[in-house]
C-alpha positions in Angstrom: 0.1 0.0 0.1 1.3 3.5 -1.2 1.6 5.8 1.7 0.3 9.6 1.9 1.0 12.1 -1.2 2.2 14.9 0.8 2.7 18.7 -0.7 5.3 20.6 1.0 5.4 24.8 0.3 7.8 26.7 1.3 9.2 30.0 -0.2 13.0 28.6 0.1 14.7 25.1 -0.2 17.9 23.9 -1.2 20.2 25.7 -2.3 19.8 27.8 0.7 21.5 26.9 3.8 20.5 28.9 6.6 19.0 26.6 9.2 15.1 26.8 8.1 16.4 25.3 4.8 18.7 22.7 6.1 15.7 21.4 8.8 13.4 21.3 5.9 16.0 19.7 3.3 16.2 16.8 6.1 12.8 17.0 7.2 12.2 15.5 3.6 15.0 13.1 3.4 13.8 11.5 6.1 10.5 10.9 4.2 12.2 9.2 1.5 13.1 6.6 3.7 9.3 6.0 4.2 6.1 4.8 1.9 5.4 8.5 2.0 5.6 10.5 -1.0 6.8 14.1 -0.6 7.3 17.0 -3.3 8.5 20.1 -2.7 7.0 23.7 -4.2 8.7 27.0 -4.1 10.4 29.7 -5.1 12.7 30.4 -8.2 15.2 32.8 -6.8 17.2 33.0 -9.7 16.8 32.6 -13.4 19.4 29.8 -14.1 17.8 27.4 -11.2 15.7 24.7 -13.0 11.8 24.9 -12.7 12.0 21.0 -11.8 15.0 19.2 -10.2 15.6 16.0 -8.1 16.8 16.7 -4.1 18.1 14.0 -2.6 15.2 11.8 -4.2 12.9 14.4 -3.4 10.7 16.0 -6.6 11.2 19.9 -6.5 9.1 22.5 -8.6 10.0 26.0 -8.1 7.8 28.8 -9.6 8.6 32.7 -10.6 8.9 35.2 -9.5 11.1 35.2 -6.2 8.3 36.7 -3.6 11.0 39.4 -2.9 8.7 42.6 -3.4 5.5 43.3 -2.8 4.3 43.5 -6.5 6.5 39.7 -7.4 4.6 38.7 -3.7 1.0 39.1 -5.4 2.1 36.9 -8.6 4.0 34.2 -6.3 0.8 33.5 -4.6 -1.2 33.8 -7.3 1.3 31.0 -9.5 1.1 28.7 -6.0 -2.6 29.0 -6.2 -2.4 28.0 -10.1 -0.2 25.2 -9.6 -2.1 23.5 -7.0 -5.1 23.9 -8.9 -3.9 21.8 -11.7 -2.3 19.3 -9.4 -4.0 18.9 -6.3 -5.6 15.4 -7.7 -2.3 14.2 -6.7 -1.8 15.0 -3.1 -3.6 13.8 -0.2 -2.5 16.5 2.6 -0.9 20.0 2.0 2.1 21.3 4.6 3.1 24.6 4.7 6.3 25.2 6.4 5.5 29.0 7.6 2.7 31.0 8.8 2.6 34.1 6.8 0.4 35.8 3.8 0.6 32.8 1.7 -0.6 30.4 4.1 -3.8 33.0 4.3 -4.1 33.0 0.7 -3.8 28.8 0.3 -6.7 28.2 3.4 -9.3 30.2 1.5 -8.8 28.5 -1.6 -8.4 24.6 0.3 -11.6 24.1 0.4 -12.1 23.0 -3.6 -9.2 21.2 -3.0 -10.7 19.1 -0.1 -7.3 19.0 1.1 -6.1 19.2 4.9 -3.9 22.4 5.0 -1.3 21.5 8.1 1.4 24.2 8.9 4.1 25.0 11.3 4.4 27.8 13.5 7.5 29.1 14.8 7.2 32.8 15.7 11.3 33.0 16.2 11.2 32.9 12.4 13.4 35.3 11.0 10.8 35.6 7.6 13.7 35.0 5.2 11.9 35.1 2.0 9.2 37.8 2.9 9.7 41.5 1.6 9.3 44.1 4.2 5.8 44.6 3.6 4.5 40.9 4.4 6.3 40.4 7.5 4.0 39.5 10.2 3.9 39.9 13.8 3.9 36.2 16.1 0.7 37.2 16.8 -0.6 37.6 13.2 1.3 34.9 12.4 -0.4 33.2 14.8 -3.6 34.2 13.7 -3.0 32.9 10.0 -3.1 29.6 11.5 -6.5 29.4 12.8 -8.5 27.9 9.7 -5.8 25.2 9.7 -6.8 21.5 10.0 -3.7 21.3 12.0 -0.6 23.6 13.7 2.4 22.0 14.5 4.2 23.6 17.1 8.3 22.6 17.6 8.7 24.6 21.0 6.9 25.8 23.9 7.1 29.1 23.4 5.0 28.8 19.9 2.5 26.5 21.9 1.7 29.1 24.7 1.5 32.0 21.8 -1.3 29.4 20.0 -2.9 29.3 23.0 -3.1 32.5 23.8 -4.5 33.7 20.6 -7.6 31.1 20.9 -6.0 28.8 18.4 -8.1 25.3 19.8 -5.9 22.7 21.6 -7.3 20.0 19.3 -6.1 21.8 16.3 -2.3 22.0 18.0 -0.1 19.2 17.6 3.6 19.5 19.2 6.3 18.0 17.8 9.9 18.2 17.3 11.7 19.1 14.3 13.3 16.2 12.4 16.4 18.1 11.9 19.7 16.1 11.8 20.9 12.8 10.6 23.9 11.2 13.0 27.5 12.1 12.5 30.1 10.0 13.2 33.4 11.4 14.2 35.4 8.4 14.5 39.5 9.4 14.0 39.4 7.9 10.5 36.2 9.7 9.7 37.9 12.9 10.8 40.8 12.4 9.1 39.2 11.7 5.5 37.1 14.9 6.2 39.9 17.0 6.5 41.5 15.7 3.8 38.3 16.3 1.7 38.0 20.1 3.0 41.5 20.7 1.7 41.0 19.2 -1.2 38.6 21.3 -2.0 40.6 24.4 -0.8 43.5 24.8 1.0 42.0 27.6 3.1 40.6 24.5 4.6 44.1 23.5 6.2 44.2 22.7 10.2 47.9 23.1 11.2 49.1 20.5 13.6 48.3 20.3 17.3 46.0 23.4 16.3 42.1 23.0 17.5 39.6 24.0 15.4 36.3 26.1 16.6 33.2 26.5 14.4 30.9 29.0 14.0 27.9 27.5 12.3 24.2 29.5 10.8 22.9 32.6 10.3 22.9 34.9 13.1 22.8 38.7 14.2 25.9 41.2 13.5 26.4 41.9 17.0 26.1 38.3 18.2 28.8 37.6 15.8 30.9 40.1 16.9 30.8 39.3 20.5 31.9 36.0 19.7 34.7 37.3 17.6 35.9 39.8 20.0 35.8 36.4 22.9 38.3 34.6 20.6 40.3 37.3 19.7 41.3 38.0 23.3 42.0 34.2 24.0 44.5 34.4 21.1 45.6 37.3 22.1 46.9 35.1 25.3 48.5 32.7 23.2 45.7 29.8 22.9 46.5 27.8 19.6 43.6 27.4 17.7 41.5 28.4 14.2 37.9 29.5 14.1 35.8 29.1 11.1 32.4 31.3 10.5 30.7 29.4 8.4 27.0 31.0 6.5 27.0 33.7 9.0 24.9 35.8 6.8 26.5 38.7 8.6 28.1 41.3 5.7 31.6 40.2 5.5 33.4 43.2 5.0 33.1 44.7 8.5 33.7 42.0 10.4 36.7 40.9 8.5 37.8 44.7 9.1 37.3 44.0 12.8 39.4 40.6 13.0 42.2 41.8 10.5 42.5 45.0 13.3 43.3 42.5 16.0 45.5 40.6 14.0 44.0 37.3 13.7 42.6 37.1 10.2 45.0 34.1 9.3 42.9 32.3 12.8 39.5 33.1 11.9 38.2 32.5 8.7 34.7 33.7 7.1 32.9 31.0 4.6 29.9 30.5 2.8 27.3 28.3 3.9 27.9 24.6 3.3 24.3 22.3 2.5 26.2 19.1 4.0 28.0 20.0 7.5 29.2 16.3 8.5 32.6 17.3 7.2 32.5 19.9 9.2 31.4 18.8 12.3 33.8 15.8 11.8 37.1 18.2 11.7 36.1 20.8 14.4 36.8 20.4 17.8 34.4 22.4 19.6 31.3 24.7 18.2 30.1 28.4 19.1 26.3 28.6 18.6 25.5 32.7 18.7 22.0 32.9 17.3 19.9 29.6 19.2 16.5 30.5 18.4 17.7 29.7 14.5 20.3 26.6 15.4 17.2 24.4 17.5 16.3 24.0 14.2 19.2 22.5 12.6 22.7 23.4 13.8 22.4 22.7 17.3 20.8 19.1 16.8 23.5 17.9 14.4 26.3 19.5 16.8 25.4 18.1 19.7 23.7 14.6 17.9 27.8 14.3 16.8 28.8 14.5 21.0 30.9 17.6 19.6 31.5 20.2 22.8 29.5 23.4 21.8 28.6 27.0 23.7 25.3 28.1 22.8 24.2 32.1 23.6 21.3 31.6 26.5 17.8 31.9 25.3 14.5 30.2 26.6 13.4 27.7 24.0 17.4 26.4 24.6 17.0 26.1 28.2 13.7 24.3 27.4 15.4 21.9 24.4 18.4 20.7 26.4 17.6 17.5 28.2 20.1 18.2 30.3 21.3 21.9 31.4 25.1 22.5 32.4 26.0 26.0 32.8 29.3 24.9 30.8 27.3 25.0 27.7 25.2 28.2 27.8 27.0 31.8 27.7 25.6 35.3 28.4 28.5 37.7 27.9 31.9 38.3 25.7 33.5 37.3 29.4 31.4 34.7 30.1 32.5 33.1 26.9 36.2 34.2 27.0 35.8 32.1 30.5 34.1 28.9 28.6 36.6 28.9 26.0 39.9 29.3 28.0 38.2 26.5 29.9 37.8 24.3 26.6 41.2 24.9 25.8 42.8 23.7 29.1 40.1 20.7 29.8 39.5 19.2 26.6 39.2 15.8 28.2 36.2 17.0 30.7 34.5 19.0 27.6 34.6 15.5 25.2 33.2 13.7 28.7 30.1 16.3 29.0 29.6 16.5 24.9 29.0 12.8 25.1 27.3 12.5 27.9 24.9 15.1 26.3 25.0 13.5 22.8 23.5 10.4 24.7 20.9 12.3 26.5 19.9 13.8 23.6 19.5 10.6 21.4 16.9 8.9 24.1 14.9 12.2 25.0 14.6 13.3 21.4 15.1 10.3 18.8 14.6 11.3 15.4 12.7 7.8 14.5 9.9 8.6 17.1 9.5 12.4 15.7 9.2 10.9 11.9 6.5 8.5 13.2 4.4 11.2 14.9 5.0 13.4 11.5 3.8 10.4 9.8 0.9 9.7 12.0 -0.2 13.5 12.0 -0.6 13.5 7.9 -2.5 10.3 8.0 -4.8 11.0 10.7 -5.6 14.4 9.1 -6.2 12.7 5.1 -8.4 10.2 7.2 -10.1 13.1 9.1 -11.0 15.0 5.9 -12.3 12.6 3.6 -14.4 11.5 7.0 
């Protein structure tokens, strides 16, 4: 028996590499290992991108125009509706990855399609892919979910906002994101990953006996500058390590000027985003997440699930997400980050032990296989209820 046919709708998808796009990519990839059949409908952000492609066995349809202005937004919404009008009979369910104005339009048309519409509500969403006139407050986003068949919320805060806006408990489904695949960090795999990265670019050279720190994920300028200042402070005192800042989304020129002015532009390097972070996580010795409300979607589960020692900027959602909270993992200022980095460099074995313990706690408390089954049950049950 064939599984449910689900249309995933998202403004952005691969090859974008921010946490929300990475999360959705892993999410879709997980479904390819089940009987569910997933298709992605997204925007075509560049003229040279194909209108149709397969990405990790997932069919991806891209529509023009990219919704980067208010005028383009209305045309994009119209084209999404027209595409679904022609293809609705090929699907059993529609999943919308963000609660915004597009969701409102799809709700108004969904009756004639006779398909349940399920949306994901995350008030921390940065609004990538939305023109300035389309951005909604968290409460307006919650209101957009009101007519959805079901609303998925990945965090306690999202749940609280939905309830405060009068969304029925029967509509709300609390499920964590399927955001990562396990990354093995054996000695052999770490060596192979280091060689592969160096073959790709000599910038990825890691000198012998040098620790490597990663900063992964999109963040805010001030949050990243705080990290850079703390790292420069440790380097000033003679610590031997390098730092790679990957896909931060921060304007690189000002950041590079800051790094160069401190004299550490050979030790702290800036790179664009990666659509596969496995090799980076394998070669690293530690990681910093300065924007956890974004990183919690994908980056944090991946690095923590790999047993990589990680320092995380304090945030309520992170405290709720961590299966066992250690004050060593959380920082709240440049000084506390510098102190913890010093401790990490001086006590690597203890940090590795803590990271391994946290890895086991994460895998037992947040099992991806269980979340996958919850998502499948959500889609199947919604389809059956709608038909009934």
